[in-house]
Structures are given as C-alpha cells and as structure tokens.
N, C-alpha and C positions, 0 to 999 in steps of 0.2 A: 556450420558452413557447408559441409558436404551435402546435408539434406536440402539446403537452399539451392545448391548447384544441381542436385538431382531433380528437384521439383522444377527448376528452371529449364533443364533439359527436356523434361517431360512436357512442359508447356510449349517449348519451342517445337518439339516434334509434333504435337497435336496441332499447334497453330500453323505449322508448315504443311500439314496434310491438306490435299486438295479438297477433301470433304468439308473441312472446317475453315478453309481459306477466307470465306466470306465473313466469318466472325472476327470481330476485333476482340482478341482475348483480353486485352487490358480493360476494355469497357465491361466485359463480362465479370471480371474479377472485382470490379467496384460493387457488384451486387452480392458478393459473398458476405456472410456474417463475420463479425469480428472474431468469433471463436475459431474460425478456420485458420487464420494466420497464427493465432495463439497455439493452436494444436500443432501446426506444421513446424513452428519454431520451438516447441517444447521437446522434452525427451520422448514423448509419444510419437513425434514425427521424425525420429532419428533413424528409423529402419524402413525398409520397403513395406512391411506389414503395418507399421505405424502410420506411414504416409497414406497407404490405402485406407486405413481406418479413419484418418482425418478427412480424406476425400469422400469416403462413404457417408460419414456423419453429415458433412456439408451437403452432399447430394440429397440426403433425406430431408434436410431443412429446405433446400431449394425445390424439392418435389412437393412439399407442402404449399409453397408459394405458387407452384405450377397449378396444383389442384384448386387453389383459391382463384387464380386467374381464369381457369377453365370454368369454374362454377359461375363466376361473374359474367363471363362471355355468354354462357348458356342462358342466363337469367332473362335476357331481353330478346331472345330469338323466338321465331314462330316454330311450331312443331316441325315443319319441314326443314327449316334451317338447323334445328337441333339435331335432327337425324344426320344431316350432312357433317356438322361439326363433330359429332360423336364418332362417325366413321373415319373422319380425318384424324381425330386424336388417336383412335386405335391404330390406324395405319402408321401414324408418326411414332407411337411407342414401339411398334414392331420394327420400324426403320432404325430408330435410335439404338435399340438393343442389339440388332444385327450389325449395324454399322460399327458400334463401339466394340462389340465382341471381335470384330475383324482386326482390331489394334493389338490384340493379345495373342501371343504364340510362344510356346516354351523355347523355340529356337531363337527367339529374339531377346531372351533373358528377362530378368525381373522388372526391368524398366517398362516392358510392354504391358505389364499388369497395371502399373501406375498410369500409363498412357490410356489404357482402356477405361479406367475409372475416371480419369480427367475428361475423357470424351463424354461420358454419361453426364458428368457435372456440367460441362459447357453446353451440351445439347439441351439439357433441362433448362438452363438459364435462358438460352436463345428462344426456346419455345415459350417460356413464360413471358418474355418480352413481346413475342408475337401475339400471344393471347391477351395481353394487357391492352393491345391496340386493336382488338377484334370487335366488330368486323372492320376490315380496312375501309378507309374513307372512300366514298363513292363519288 
C-alpha cells in the first residue's frame, strides 16, 4: 500500500511538472510492459531502491522500443533527412537526460530519485510515440 502511494505521489509530481504537463501520464502508462506493475507491486518494489530498480528495468525495455522506432523512422529517409533526424535524436537524448536529472536533489529526499527515474521513463515513451509517427504528416 505504501509503495503504491509513493509511486502515485511520484507520478503526480512528474505529471504536475510544467515540463511534462503536455504528456497524459495515464496514456503513457498503458505502454508499460506487464512486468512493470508486477515489479512495483512485489516485494522488490517495496523500497525506494526497489522502485527505482523497477523503473530502471522498464526504462530499459522502453528504450529498446525507442531504438526500434528510431530505426524504422530512419529506414525510409533520404540521406539529408537522416542527418537531421540523427541530430535531433542526439539533442533529444541530451535534453531528456539533463531535464530528468533536474528532478533529483538530495535536499528533496529520496522521492526525488524516483521522480527523476520516472521522468526518464515517461520521456522515453513520449519520444517513442513521436518516432512511431515520424515523419509527421505533411
């Protein structure tokens, strides 16, 4: 019960963030693997480190989906278009990492570590969705 409350608080914090306000957190969660909820509801998800482990494992799975969406998007582009998307993806990775790192500070307690990891997970799913619809309709 406590871990569900903590995870809910972390999600509420991240969802309330202006940086993530555009994302519908609930719709992002539908993209998580079934193993994520099992992990969070198991004894593994009962501590801060356990929750971070569950989030990190899910982020790795979502990163694989991101990489597949990126590869598919790159497949049908011209060489010039590929250069642009590659630059955009590198810039997005730098943004995601810096933005999500800003959610964590020891002055904010251990919940900030959960928030920072949830940010990475949410941003990764958001970008995957963007790349699945790439290039945008003209």
